[in-house]
C-alpha positions in Angstrom: 0.0 0.0 0.0 2.8 2.4 0.8 4.2 2.2 -2.8 1.2 3.4 -4.6 1.7 7.1 -4.0 5.3 6.8 -5.0 4.4 4.9 -8.2 1.8 7.5 -9.0 4.3 10.4 -8.7 7.0 8.5 -10.7 4.5 7.9 -13.5 3.3 11.5 -13.4 6.9 12.7 -13.7 7.5 10.3 -16.6 4.5 11.6 -18.5 5.3 15.2 -17.8 8.8 14.8 -19.2 7.6 12.8 -22.2 4.8 15.2 -23.1 7.0 18.3 -22.7 9.8 17.2 -25.1 10.9 20.3 -26.8 12.9 21.3 -29.8 16.5 22.5 -29.3 17.0 26.1 -28.2 19.9 26.3 -30.6 20.3 24.8 -34.1 23.7 24.6 -35.9 23.6 23.9 -39.6 26.6 22.3 -41.3 27.5 22.8 -44.9 25.2 20.8 -47.2 23.6 18.8 -44.4 19.9 18.5 -43.8 18.8 19.1 -40.2 15.3 18.5 -38.8 13.6 20.8 -36.4 9.9 21.5 -35.7 8.8 19.1 -38.4 10.8 21.0 -41.0 14.0 20.2 -42.9 16.5 23.0 -43.3 19.6 23.0 -45.5 22.5 25.4 -45.9 24.2 25.4 -49.3 26.3 28.5 -49.2 27.7 31.1 -46.8 29.8 34.3 -46.6 31.5 34.4 -43.2 34.4 36.6 -44.2 33.0 39.9 -45.4 30.3 42.1 -44.1 27.4 41.7 -44.2 27.7 38.0 -43.4 25.0 35.7 -44.8 24.0 32.1 -45.1 22.3 30.6 -48.1 19.4 28.4 -47.0 16.4 26.3 -48.1 13.8 24.7 -46.0 10.6 22.6 -46.3 8.0 21.9 -43.6 5.5 19.0 -43.3 8.1 16.6 -44.7 8.4 13.0 -43.5 11.4 12.5 -41.3 12.6 9.7 -43.5 13.1 12.1 -46.4 15.9 13.8 -44.4 18.5 11.3 -45.7 17.1 11.2 -49.3 18.5 13.2 -52.2 15.1 14.9 -52.5 15.0 15.9 -48.8 12.0 18.2 -49.3 9.8 15.1 -50.0 7.2 15.2 -52.8 6.7 19.0 -52.6 8.1 21.4 -55.2 11.9 22.1 -54.7 12.2 24.8 -52.0 13.5 28.2 -53.0 16.9 29.4 -51.9 17.3 32.6 -49.9 20.0 34.4 -47.9 19.8 35.4 -44.2 22.0 37.7 -42.3 22.8 37.6 -38.6 19.8 38.8 -36.6 17.2 37.8 -39.1 14.6 35.1 -38.0 13.0 32.1 -39.8 9.7 30.6 -38.7 10.0 26.8 -38.4 6.8 25.2 -37.2 5.7 27.4 -34.3 9.1 28.8 -33.4 11.1 31.7 -34.8 14.8 30.7 -35.1 17.1 33.8 -35.3 20.5 33.6 -37.0 23.1 34.1 -34.3 26.4 33.4 -35.9 27.9 32.5 -39.3 31.3 30.7 -39.5 32.9 29.0 -42.5 30.6 26.0 -43.3 28.4 26.6 -40.3 25.4 28.7 -39.2 23.9 28.8 -35.7 20.3 29.8 -34.9 18.7 30.4 -31.6 15.0 29.7 -30.8 14.0 33.2 -30.0 10.2 33.7 -30.3 7.0 31.7 -30.4 3.5 32.7 -31.2 1.8 34.4 -28.2 -1.7 33.3 -29.2 -3.5 31.1 -31.7 -4.4 34.1 -33.8 -0.7 34.6 -34.7 -0.9 38.4 -34.2 1.8 38.6 -31.5 5.0 36.8 -30.6 6.6 36.1 -27.2 10.2 35.5 -26.3 11.3 31.8 -25.8 12.5 31.4 -22.2 
């Protein structure tokens, strides 16, 4: 009888941790490697880390099966994603989180999870803590 409350609290803690799994607060992209975050695949294919302004050339696709990450066509059966450049301080919406470009180094770009939608109407953002 004495073990039931302990078992209950252990199970509660397990489910709380399992249900609150979160995406990383930082995301580092390597050159020509597909990363998965918030149900999206993101790919860096070029960068300028030497001159100002620094930029990273990116592509991304969301709602893609995780298995496609290791395929040549990592964007799944959608149209090929468009390429674009980002500079340090700019943010990209992946899923429900805005990831802001923090640092660009040769062959590497680091993003920080900075904002989430504040409400379901998507008219305000709040900082990620």
